[in-house]
VEXKEKOL-50342 format. One line per 3 residues: number of its first residue (from 1); their letters; for each residue x negated, y, z of C-alpha. Coordinates in nm, 2 decimals. Each point is the difference from the previous one (the first is absolute). Last residue first. Example, Ala and Ser with C-alpha at 12.3 -4.5 7.8 and 13.67 -1.06 7.14 Angstrom:
! VEXKEKOL-50342
2) SA) -1.37,-0.11,0.71 | 0.14,-0.34,0.07 $
This chain:
! VEXKEKOL-50342
636) EQA) -4.91,-3.98,-4.99 | 0.00,0.37,0.03 | 0.06,0.04,-0.37 $
633) ETP) 0.29,-0.25,0.02 | 0.16,0.20,0.28 | -0.01,-0.08,0.37 $
630) EAT) 0.33,-0.04,0.19 | 0.06,0.28,0.26 | -0.13,-0.02,0.35 $
627) AEE) -0.25,0.29,-0.03 | 0.26,0.21,-0.18 | 0.26,-0.05,0.28 $
624) AAP) -0.26,0.10,0.26 | -0.09,0.31,-0.19 | 0.37,0.09,-0.04 $
621) LQK) 0.06,-0.05,0.38 | -0.30,0.20,0.12 | 0.14,0.33,-0.10 $
618) NEA) 0.33,-0.07,0.17 | -0.18,-0.10,0.31 | -0.18,0.34,0.01 $
615) NVY) 0.33,0.18,-0.06 | 0.16,-0.18,0.31 | -0.30,0.08,0.22 $
612) AML) -0.01,0.36,-0.10 | 0.38,0.01,0.04 | -0.03,-0.06,0.37 $
609) EDG) -0.26,0.27,0.05 | 0.22,0.24,-0.19 | 0.30,-0.09,0.22 $
606) TIT) -0.19,0.09,0.31 | -0.15,-0.22,0.27 | 0.04,-0.02,0.37 $
603) EKV) -0.14,-0.26,0.24 | -0.35,0.04,-0.16 | -0.14,-0.34,0.08 $
600) LLF) 0.32,-0.20,0.00 | 0.12,0.19,-0.31 | -0.31,-0.12,-0.19 $
597) ESI) 0.06,-0.36,0.11 | 0.37,0.03,-0.12 | -0.11,0.15,-0.34 $
594) EDL) -0.23,-0.30,-0.07 | 0.24,-0.26,0.13 | 0.29,0.12,-0.21 $
591) LAR) -0.23,0.04,-0.31 | -0.11,-0.36,0.04 | 0.37,-0.12,0.04 $
588) HET) 0.11,0.17,-0.32 | 0.20,-0.29,-0.15 | 0.12,-0.10,0.35 $
585) LIQ) 0.10,0.36,0.07 | 0.22,0.02,-0.31 | 0.15,-0.34,0.06 $
582) KSE) 0.08,0.08,0.36 | 0.18,0.32,-0.11 | 0.20,-0.19,-0.26 $
579) AYA) 0.11,-0.25,0.26 | 0.11,0.27,0.24 | 0.19,0.19,-0.28 $
576) KDL) 0.18,-0.32,-0.09 | 0.09,-0.09,0.36 | 0.13,0.36,0.05 $
573) IEK) 0.22,-0.02,-0.30 | 0.13,-0.35,0.10 | 0.07,0.12,0.36 $
570) VEQ) 0.20,0.30,-0.13 | 0.19,-0.24,-0.23 | 0.10,-0.22,0.30 $
567) DVG) 0.11,0.29,0.21 | 0.21,0.14,-0.28 | 0.17,-0.34,-0.04 $
564) AAT) 0.08,-0.01,0.37 | 0.15,0.35,-0.04 | 0.21,-0.12,-0.29 $
561) EQS) 0.14,-0.29,0.21 | 0.06,0.24,0.29 | 0.21,0.23,-0.22 $
558) CDM) -0.12,0.34,-0.11 | -0.08,0.35,0.13 | -0.33,-0.05,0.18 $
555) YAQ) -0.12,0.32,0.17 | -0.28,0.22,-0.13 | -0.21,0.22,0.23 $
552) GDL) -0.06,0.36,-0.11 | -0.15,0.08,0.34 | 0.13,0.36,0.00 $
549) YQN) 0.10,0.18,-0.32 | 0.17,-0.29,-0.16 | 0.19,-0.09,0.32 $
546) QVS) 0.15,-0.31,-0.17 | -0.13,-0.19,-0.30 | 0.22,-0.27,-0.16 $
543) ATT) -0.09,-0.36,-0.06 | 0.09,-0.27,-0.25 | -0.03,0.20,-0.32 $
540) MLG) 0.06,-0.21,-0.31 | -0.24,0.07,-0.29 | -0.13,-0.36,-0.03 $
537) FKE) 0.10,-0.22,0.29 | -0.24,-0.30,-0.06 | -0.29,0.17,-0.19 $
534) SMG) 0.02,0.30,0.23 | -0.15,0.33,-0.10 | 0.33,0.20,0.05 $
531) YQT) -0.17,0.26,0.22 | 0.23,-0.03,0.30 | 0.04,-0.35,0.13 $
528) VMN) -0.28,-0.20,-0.17 | -0.27,0.26,-0.03 | 0.10,0.14,0.34 $
525) RAL) -0.05,-0.34,0.15 | -0.35,-0.03,-0.15 | -0.10,0.34,0.14 $
522) ATA) 0.14,-0.08,0.34 | -0.18,-0.33,0.00 | -0.33,0.16,-0.11 $
519) RQI) 0.02,0.26,0.27 | 0.07,-0.25,0.28 | -0.27,-0.23,-0.13 $
516) DNA) -0.26,0.28,0.00 | 0.10,0.10,0.35 | -0.05,-0.35,0.13 $
513) AGT) -0.32,-0.07,-0.19 | -0.23,0.03,0.31 | 0.18,-0.28,0.17 $
510) TQI) -0.24,-0.25,-0.14 | 0.02,-0.29,-0.25 | -0.28,-0.25,-0.06 $
507) GFV) -0.19,-0.16,-0.29 | -0.30,0.22,0.07 | -0.09,0.13,-0.35 $
504) VQE) 0.31,-0.06,-0.21 | 0.25,0.02,0.28 | -0.13,0.32,0.15 $
501) AAR) -0.03,0.15,-0.35 | 0.36,-0.09,-0.08 | 0.12,0.17,0.33 $
498) GGV) -0.17,0.32,-0.11 | 0.12,-0.02,-0.36 | 0.36,-0.02,0.12 $
495) LTR) 0.04,0.38,-0.04 | -0.20,0.02,-0.32 | 0.21,-0.28,-0.17 $
492) LET) 0.32,0.18,0.10 | -0.14,0.33,-0.14 | -0.07,-0.18,-0.33 $
489) RLE) 0.35,-0.13,0.00 | 0.13,0.35,0.05 | -0.22,0.13,-0.29 $
486) DAT) 0.13,-0.27,-0.23 | 0.36,0.08,0.09 | -0.06,0.36,-0.10 $
483) SLF) -0.01,0.29,0.25 | 0.16,0.34,-0.05 | -0.08,0.33,0.17 $
480) KEE) -0.37,0.01,-0.05 | -0.26,0.24,0.13 | -0.34,-0.03,-0.15 $
477) EPM) -0.33,-0.16,0.09 | 0.16,-0.19,0.29 | -0.21,-0.04,0.31 $
474) QMT) -0.03,-0.35,0.15 | -0.13,-0.05,0.36 | -0.10,-0.34,0.13 $
471) YGL) 0.03,-0.05,0.37 | -0.18,-0.13,0.31 | 0.08,-0.14,0.35 $
468) AGS) 0.34,0.17,-0.03 | 0.17,0.06,0.34 | 0.10,0.36,-0.07 $
465) THP) -0.30,0.10,0.22 | -0.25,-0.09,-0.26 | -0.25,-0.29,-0.04 $
462) VIT) -0.30,0.06,-0.24 | 0.01,-0.25,-0.28 | 0.02,0.26,-0.28 $
459) IKS) 0.08,0.01,-0.37 | 0.04,0.33,-0.19 | 0.13,0.14,-0.33 $
456) VPQ) 0.15,-0.30,-0.17 | 0.15,0.09,-0.33 | 0.38,-0.06,-0.04 $
453) SHK) 0.09,-0.32,-0.17 | 0.14,-0.08,-0.35 | -0.31,-0.17,-0.16 $
450) ELA) -0.11,-0.23,0.29 | -0.36,-0.07,0.09 | -0.04,0.29,0.23 $
447) AVL) 0.33,-0.07,0.19 | -0.09,-0.36,0.05 | -0.34,0.10,0.12 $
444) AHG) 0.13,0.26,0.24 | 0.25,-0.22,0.18 | -0.24,-0.29,0.02 $
441) VEH) -0.27,0.24,0.12 | 0.23,0.09,0.29 | 0.05,-0.37,0.10 $
438) YAV) -0.37,-0.09,-0.06 | -0.11,0.28,0.23 | 0.26,-0.08,0.27 $
435) LRK) -0.09,-0.37,0.01 | -0.37,0.08,0.01 | 0.06,0.25,0.29 $
432) EMD) 0.21,-0.26,0.18 | -0.28,-0.26,-0.04 | -0.26,0.23,0.13 $
429) TLV) 0.21,0.09,0.31 | 0.18,0.33,0.01 | -0.08,0.28,0.25 $
426) TNK) 0.25,0.28,0.03 | -0.16,0.30,0.17 | -0.02,0.22,-0.30 $
423) KET) 0.37,-0.01,-0.08 | 0.02,0.23,-0.30 | 0.29,0.24,-0.02 $
420) GAI) 0.34,-0.09,-0.13 | 0.09,-0.19,-0.32 | 0.23,0.23,-0.21 $
417) VTE) -0.05,0.33,0.18 | -0.37,-0.06,0.08 | -0.07,-0.09,-0.36 $
414) FSV) 0.14,0.34,-0.11 | -0.21,0.16,0.27 | -0.31,-0.17,-0.13 $
411) LLD) 0.08,0.13,-0.35 | 0.06,0.35,0.12 | -0.31,0.01,0.22 $
408) EQN) -0.21,-0.15,-0.28 | 0.11,0.28,-0.23 | -0.13,0.27,0.23 $
405) VAQ) 0.17,0.22,0.26 | -0.20,0.31,0.11 | -0.19,0.12,0.30 $
402) RGH) -0.15,-0.34,0.09 | -0.06,-0.13,0.36 | 0.10,-0.36,-0.07 $
399) RVA) 0.30,0.03,0.23 | 0.10,0.33,-0.17 | -0.01,-0.17,-0.34 $
396) RLA) 0.21,-0.29,0.14 | 0.27,0.25,0.13 | 0.02,0.17,-0.34 $
393) AEN) 0.04,-0.34,-0.18 | 0.28,-0.09,0.25 | 0.17,0.32,-0.08 $
390) VLN) -0.02,-0.06,-0.37 | 0.15,-0.35,0.04 | 0.28,0.12,0.22 $
387) ALD) 0.10,0.26,-0.25 | -0.01,-0.26,-0.27 | 0.22,-0.24,0.20 $
384) AGV) 0.25,0.28,0.07 | 0.02,0.09,-0.37 | 0.08,-0.35,-0.10 $
381) AGA) -0.23,-0.28,-0.11 | 0.10,-0.24,-0.27 | -0.34,0.01,-0.18 $
378) TAQ) -0.26,0.13,0.23 | -0.31,-0.11,-0.19 | 0.08,0.22,-0.31 $
375) AIK) 0.06,0.30,0.22 | -0.34,-0.05,0.17 | -0.17,-0.03,-0.33 $
372) RLD) 0.17,0.33,-0.11 | -0.11,0.17,0.32 | -0.37,-0.02,-0.10 $
369) VDE) -0.21,0.13,0.29 | -0.37,0.02,-0.09 | -0.01,0.38,0.05 $
366) SLK) 0.09,-0.01,0.37 | 0.34,0.09,0.12 | 0.10,0.25,0.28 $
363) IKR) 0.37,-0.06,0.08 | 0.25,0.28,-0.01 | 0.13,-0.08,-0.35 $
360) THV) -0.07,-0.37,0.05 | 0.37,-0.08,0.07 | 0.12,0.19,-0.31 $
357) KLT) -0.27,-0.15,-0.22 | 0.09,-0.34,0.12 | 0.36,0.06,-0.09 $
354) DLR) -0.10,0.11,-0.35 | -0.20,-0.32,-0.05 | 0.29,-0.20,0.14 $
351) GQL) 0.24,0.16,-0.24 | -0.23,-0.05,-0.29 | -0.02,-0.37,0.08 $
348) NPR) 0.37,-0.04,0.07 | 0.17,0.12,0.31 | 0.24,-0.22,0.20 $
345) DVI) 0.35,0.12,-0.06 | 0.21,0.29,0.13 | 0.31,-0.07,-0.20 $
342) IRR) 0.25,0.29,0.00 | 0.36,-0.12,0.00 | 0.27,0.26,-0.08 $
339) DFR) 0.35,-0.10,0.11 | -0.04,0.08,0.36 | 0.35,0.16,0.02 $
336) GPR) 0.20,0.11,-0.30 | -0.04,-0.33,-0.19 | 0.00,-0.30,0.24 $
333) LLA) -0.30,-0.08,0.21 | 0.14,0.06,0.35 | 0.32,-0.19,-0.09 $
330) KDL) -0.21,-0.29,-0.10 | -0.13,-0.04,0.35 | -0.38,-0.04,0.02 $
327) IEP) -0.14,-0.34,0.04 | -0.17,-0.02,-0.34 | -0.17,0.34,0.04 $
324) RNT) -0.24,-0.14,0.27 | -0.31,0.23,-0.02 | 0.20,0.31,0.08 $
321) AAL) -0.01,0.38,-0.04 | 0.27,0.26,-0.01 | 0.04,0.34,-0.16 $
318) CVI) 0.32,0.21,0.03 | 0.02,0.33,-0.18 | 0.19,0.31,0.12 $
315) GKS) -0.02,0.28,-0.26 | 0.35,0.16,0.03 | 0.08,-0.15,-0.34 $
312) SDF) -0.03,-0.34,0.17 | 0.33,0.07,0.18 | 0.03,-0.19,0.33 $
309) GDI) 0.27,-0.25,0.08 | -0.09,-0.31,-0.19 | -0.34,-0.02,0.18 $
306) ESL) 0.18,0.06,0.33 | 0.25,-0.27,-0.07 | -0.27,-0.26,-0.08 $
303) LQN) -0.20,0.10,0.31 | 0.31,-0.03,0.22 | 0.07,-0.35,-0.13 $
300) LTQ) -0.36,-0.10,0.06 | 0.02,0.12,0.36 | 0.33,-0.18,0.06 $
297) EQE) -0.15,-0.32,-0.15 | -0.32,0.02,0.21 | 0.21,0.06,0.32 $
294) SNS) 0.24,-0.28,-0.09 | -0.28,-0.25,-0.05 | 0.14,-0.30,-0.17 $
291) GYR) -0.06,-0.38,0.01 | -0.23,-0.20,-0.22 | 0.24,-0.06,-0.29 $
288) NDR) 0.22,0.29,0.08 | -0.13,0.25,-0.26 | -0.09,0.37,-0.01 $
285) SRG) -0.32,0.03,-0.19 | -0.28,0.17,0.19 | 0.00,0.38,-0.03 $
282) VAD) -0.10,0.09,0.36 | -0.34,-0.18,0.04 | -0.02,-0.03,-0.38 $
279) IED) -0.05,0.38,-0.01 | -0.37,-0.04,0.10 | -0.06,0.37,-0.03 $
276) IFI) 0.29,0.24,-0.04 | -0.10,0.32,-0.18 | 0.23,0.30,-0.02 $
273) ICP) -0.10,0.28,-0.23 | 0.11,0.36,0.02 | 0.19,0.28,-0.18 $
270) AVK) 0.17,0.03,0.24 | -0.08,0.13,0.35 | 0.34,-0.04,0.17 $
267) AAQ) 0.11,-0.30,-0.20 | -0.31,-0.19,0.12 | 0.08,0.05,0.37 $
264) QFL) 0.36,-0.12,-0.06 | -0.14,-0.30,-0.20 | -0.22,-0.10,0.30 $
261) DRV) 0.28,0.05,0.25 | 0.24,-0.22,-0.19 | -0.26,-0.28,-0.03 $
258) RSA) -0.08,0.04,0.37 | 0.37,-0.05,0.09 | 0.02,-0.31,-0.21 $
255) GMG) -0.30,-0.15,0.18 | 0.15,0.09,0.34 | 0.34,-0.17,-0.08 $
252) VFM) -0.06,-0.33,0.18 | -0.27,0.04,0.27 | -0.31,-0.21,-0.04 $
249) EVF) -0.13,0.22,-0.27 | -0.08,-0.02,-0.37 | -0.06,0.34,-0.16 $
246) DSG) -0.36,0.03,0.10 | -0.07,-0.33,-0.17 | 0.06,0.15,-0.34 $
243) SIY) -0.29,0.24,0.06 | 0.05,0.38,-0.03 | -0.16,0.27,-0.21 $
240) FFP) 0.18,0.32,-0.08 | -0.19,0.22,-0.25 | 0.08,0.37,-0.02 $
237) VDA) -0.10,0.14,-0.34 | -0.34,0.08,-0.15 | 0.06,-0.27,-0.27 $
234) EGA) -0.36,-0.10,-0.04 | -0.09,-0.05,0.36 | 0.33,-0.17,0.08 $
231) VAK) -0.04,-0.22,-0.30 | -0.35,-0.09,0.12 | 0.15,-0.12,0.33 $
228) ALL) 0.23,-0.23,-0.20 | -0.29,-0.13,-0.20 | -0.20,-0.07,0.31 $
225) TKG) 0.30,-0.19,0.14 | 0.01,-0.22,-0.31 | -0.38,-0.05,-0.01 $
222) TGP) -0.06,-0.35,-0.12 | -0.08,-0.12,0.35 | 0.29,-0.24,0.03 $
219) SGV) 0.13,-0.12,-0.34 | 0.23,0.23,-0.20 | 0.34,0.16,-0.03 $
216) LLA) 0.07,0.37,0.03 | 0.38,0.06,-0.03 | 0.14,0.32,-0.14 $
213) GKP) 0.31,0.18,0.11 | 0.25,0.26,-0.11 | -0.10,-0.02,-0.36 $
210) LKA) -0.03,0.35,-0.15 | 0.29,0.09,-0.22 | -0.03,0.13,-0.36 $
207) GIA) 0.26,0.23,-0.14 | -0.22,0.18,-0.26 | -0.05,0.31,0.21 $
204) TYK) 0.00,-0.22,0.32 | -0.34,-0.13,-0.08 | -0.19,0.33,-0.06 $
201) QPN) 0.21,0.17,0.27 | -0.14,-0.24,0.26 | -0.35,0.15,-0.03 $
198) HLF) -0.21,-0.07,0.32 | 0.21,-0.28,0.13 | 0.04,-0.14,-0.35 $
195) DII) -0.37,0.01,-0.05 | -0.06,-0.19,0.32 | 0.24,-0.27,-0.12 $
192) EQL) -0.17,-0.02,-0.34 | -0.34,-0.03,0.17 | 0.13,-0.30,0.19 $
189) SEK) 0.04,-0.20,-0.32 | -0.34,0.11,-0.13 | -0.16,-0.08,0.34 $
186) AED) 0.14,-0.35,-0.01 | -0.14,-0.06,-0.36 | -0.34,0.15,0.10 $
183) QGA) -0.05,-0.22,0.31 | -0.37,-0.07,0.00 | -0.09,0.31,0.19 $
180) VDR) 0.17,0.21,0.27 | -0.20,0.28,0.16 | 0.05,0.24,-0.30 $
177) FTV) 0.37,-0.08,0.03 | 0.00,0.21,0.31 | -0.07,-0.06,0.37 $
174) GTQ) -0.07,0.28,0.26 | 0.29,-0.14,0.20 | 0.05,0.30,0.23 $
171) KEM) -0.05,0.29,-0.24 | 0.23,-0.17,-0.26 | 0.28,-0.05,0.25 $
168) YVK) 0.09,-0.32,0.19 | 0.31,0.01,0.21 | 0.04,-0.29,0.24 $
165) AKS) 0.33,-0.18,0.03 | 0.08,-0.14,0.34 | 0.37,0.06,-0.04 $
162) KGF) 0.21,0.07,0.31 | 0.24,-0.26,0.12 | -0.19,-0.09,0.31 $
159) GGM) -0.05,0.37,0.08 | 0.19,0.06,0.33 | 0.27,-0.26,-0.05 $
156) MGD) 0.08,0.11,-0.36 | -0.17,0.31,-0.13 | -0.21,0.24,0.20 $
153) GGM) -0.13,0.01,0.36 | -0.35,-0.07,-0.12 | -0.05,-0.34,0.15 $
150) RKT) -0.23,0.13,0.28 | 0.24,0.28,0.10 | 0.30,-0.24,0.00 $
147) LMN) -0.19,-0.24,0.23 | -0.11,0.28,0.24 | 0.36,0.13,0.02 $
144) MIL) 0.13,-0.35,0.06 | -0.23,-0.05,0.30 | 0.07,0.34,0.15 $
141) FLG) 0.38,-0.06,-0.04 | -0.02,-0.34,0.16 | -0.17,0.14,0.30 $
138) GIM) 0.25,0.29,0.03 | 0.30,-0.23,-0.03 | -0.13,-0.23,0.27 $
135) VVY) -0.08,0.29,0.23 | 0.34,0.15,-0.06 | 0.18,-0.33,0.06 $
132) SLI) -0.19,-0.05,0.33 | 0.09,0.36,0.11 | 0.37,-0.07,-0.07 $
129) MTI) -0.02,-0.31,0.22 | -0.17,0.18,0.28 | 0.25,0.28,-0.01 $
126) MSN) 0.28,-0.25,0.02 | -0.16,-0.17,0.30 | -0.05,0.34,0.18 $
123) DEV) 0.26,-0.06,0.26 | -0.13,-0.34,0.09 | 0.19,-0.33,-0.04 $
120) IPV) -0.12,-0.29,0.21 | 0.13,-0.31,-0.15 | 0.32,-0.16,0.14 $
117) NVK) 0.00,-0.38,0.00 | 0.31,-0.16,0.15 | 0.04,-0.37,0.09 $
114) VGM) 0.37,-0.04,0.06 | 0.11,-0.11,0.35 | 0.32,0.20,0.00 $
111) KHL) -0.16,0.25,0.24 | -0.27,0.06,-0.26 | 0.26,0.07,-0.26 $
108) EEA) 0.16,0.27,0.22 | -0.34,0.16,0.06 | -0.08,0.01,-0.37 $
105) EAM) 0.33,0.16,-0.09 | -0.06,0.26,0.27 | -0.34,0.08,-0.15 $
102) MDG) 0.15,0.01,-0.35 | 0.24,0.27,0.08 | 0.17,0.05,-0.34 $
99) GRP) 0.02,0.35,-0.16 | -0.05,-0.13,-0.36 | 0.06,-0.37,-0.05 $
96) LGT) -0.32,-0.22,-0.03 | -0.04,-0.21,-0.31 | 0.03,-0.37,-0.01 $
93) FCA) -0.25,-0.29,0.00 | 0.03,-0.38,0.00 | -0.25,-0.26,0.11 $
90) KQQ) -0.10,-0.32,-0.19 | -0.10,-0.33,0.16 | -0.10,-0.28,-0.23 $
87) APE) -0.38,-0.01,0.08 | 0.08,0.03,0.37 | 0.22,-0.31,-0.01 $
84) KAA) 0.37,0.09,0.08 | 0.15,0.08,0.34 | -0.09,0.37,-0.04 $
81) EEK) 0.21,0.02,-0.31 | 0.32,-0.12,0.19 | -0.09,0.22,0.30 $
78) TMY) 0.01,0.31,-0.23 | -0.31,0.20,-0.08 | -0.01,0.38,0.00 $
75) IVR) -0.18,0.29,-0.17 | 0.15,0.34,0.07 | -0.09,0.29,-0.23 $
72) DYQ) -0.14,0.36,-0.03 | -0.21,0.05,0.31 | -0.04,-0.37,0.08 $
69) IEV) 0.21,-0.22,0.23 | -0.10,-0.36,0.02 | 0.27,-0.25,0.10 $
66) EAL) -0.03,-0.37,0.10 | 0.25,-0.28,0.06 | 0.33,0.17,-0.09 $
63) QNA) 0.31,-0.22,-0.01 | 0.18,0.15,0.30 | 0.32,0.02,-0.20 $
60) SKA) 0.02,0.38,0.07 | -0.37,0.04,-0.11 | 0.06,-0.20,-0.32 $
57) ELF) 0.30,0.22,-0.08 | -0.21,0.32,0.08 | -0.27,-0.11,-0.24 $
54) DDW) 0.25,-0.09,-0.28 | 0.16,0.35,0.05 | -0.34,0.16,-0.05 $
51) KTQ) -0.01,-0.16,-0.35 | -0.24,-0.27,-0.12 | -0.34,-0.03,-0.19 $
48) TYQ) -0.17,-0.34,0.02 | -0.36,0.03,0.10 | -0.35,-0.07,-0.15 $
45) SNK) 0.09,0.16,-0.34 | 0.03,0.33,0.18 | -0.38,0.03,0.05 $
42) VAN) -0.08,-0.10,-0.36 | 0.24,0.25,-0.14 | -0.11,0.27,0.24 $
39) FIW) -0.37,-0.04,-0.10 | 0.08,-0.02,-0.37 | 0.21,0.32,0.02 $
36) SFL) -0.27,0.18,0.19 | -0.27,-0.12,-0.24 | 0.20,0.13,-0.30 $
33) LVL) 0.07,0.33,0.17 | -0.36,0.05,0.08 | -0.11,-0.10,-0.35 $
30) AVT) 0.24,0.24,-0.17 | -0.11,0.28,0.23 | -0.37,-0.06,-0.09 $
27) ILL) 0.07,-0.03,-0.38 | 0.18,0.33,0.01 | -0.27,0.17,0.20 $
24) ATG) -0.28,-0.13,-0.22 | 0.17,0.11,-0.32 | 0.07,0.34,0.14 $
21) INK) -0.35,0.04,0.13 | -0.16,-0.11,-0.34 | 0.23,0.23,-0.20 $
18) PRN) -0.09,0.29,0.22 | -0.37,-0.08,-0.04 | 0.00,-0.03,-0.38 $
15) GDP) -0.14,0.35,-0.07 | -0.25,-0.02,0.29 | -0.32,-0.01,-0.20 $
12) KKN) 0.13,0.22,-0.28 | -0.08,-0.15,-0.34 | -0.23,0.19,-0.23 $
9) QDN) -0.30,-0.23,0.06 | 0.22,-0.30,-0.04 | 0.09,0.10,-0.36 $
6) GRN) -0.01,-0.34,-0.15 | -0.22,-0.28,0.13 | -0.27,0.04,-0.27 $
3) PEM) -0.19,-0.32,-0.02 | -0.32,-0.04,0.21 | -0.31,-0.09,-0.21 $
């Protein structure tokens, strides 16, 4: 929906025309004068300027070799200069005296044997020169007038310094807190700001001051911008939206000019809210370690001074959003500026359920849809992921000719998001299919036989567009926020279970375990460097996380010797998990073969079908143990 551009409909169409014409005329005259000065300077630099007496002295001494008489000057070359190489020759020029007879002068020089060049001078030459200047000025004027019209004619350099802020009002955004789910804590913090804008007397009566700025921090897709738009809808006050990158320009000073213009606009319509999206583009820490950007620093300094300059009692509130708070300048985060940090985190189970309800509000759902199961399966997903999932499910329902979205559509869409769509044209050899089947059953069987693992919900050997030739899906029964060391070791054994199955059955290693090994190595490294689960280093942290809300990658923060020790312990943890997985699969080799053959036939099996095989074996084990037990005396 198009944002409100202000009162454009009430603005006179030609209200800025005099200003445009004046600006264009001034710029045109300045350009013509500048070009004339440059042209004359370049032209005069070719000659040596002398006096008229110097010319007459050279004439009397018969030292002139060549003379050119123009309408405003005399250009001449002495015999001494003419004797030099052409590249080293340099002529002289002098102005013409008023009232002199140049034709007589030229005739006298010709009699002296001097080469004289007298250009044809017409009576209207001065008129021609004036007309050429007029034409040049007129052409430049038309061009500059068109440019100033196109750029708005306001602000610095015809609009370059003008703020690009867009005003969002409640009727334009159409977003309220009803459209935001899974962020109850953030909404509660923002609700206080909205209430202050509606009832400032309630807070000022006891001397309370509203924070001038609030920083929305969270991972991409968690809904920071959506929250800001919801604030505009709830507050029913002007809402200025601008991206941090809009402040940064190639020309030094333009960003600072836009900051001034933005706050001037906001002061005219207070109470209002200013929202700066991706503020890290302009609020990056000022240091000289990697060089400096004077334009970015000037813009940041202007932003800091503007925040300090306005009175919060007038009802101006600054909101900003970022997913890189660690790189922001400390002056931006000090008390009195963006001192309130509102975390927009990944939603929990209830938050994901509420978010799914919001996104399915306009979607036709069949009676078998259970959104809670979808919320359980999408642990770690953000609001944008869930919106994409619901949309993919709706598209799949249309492709299959249904009028409503069912549970299968949602589950298949979830698998599409994590693994891509099925590749129906990929043909595997019989040996490759057996390898993939045993690999995936290796993952699933280790998980099914362990105590601290998540239940397996699906096993498939159908190739997908993500590059996976098959995958094993585990769906948690409940959401957990903490993991024990035993649970992490179980996860390691499950991850390397595919490679272990390849080794136990075929005695080979394939490239299909590449992603499993990467994930297992990252998990083992985190156990040693961050979780304090190391037998060698104990509770010492040897790595620090940067960009928590982006990739969350950890960087080593220790000596090279310690890093080498970390690598050795990570290898030992992985080797131990691999050996334990091989032992589990060796002990249950018959079950591994049986489930793999069943998967080769069906290509996709559910977790219930897997557990039916596992439970059947568990029932047979006590009977087998009883049959092989030592006979009693009565039996003998």
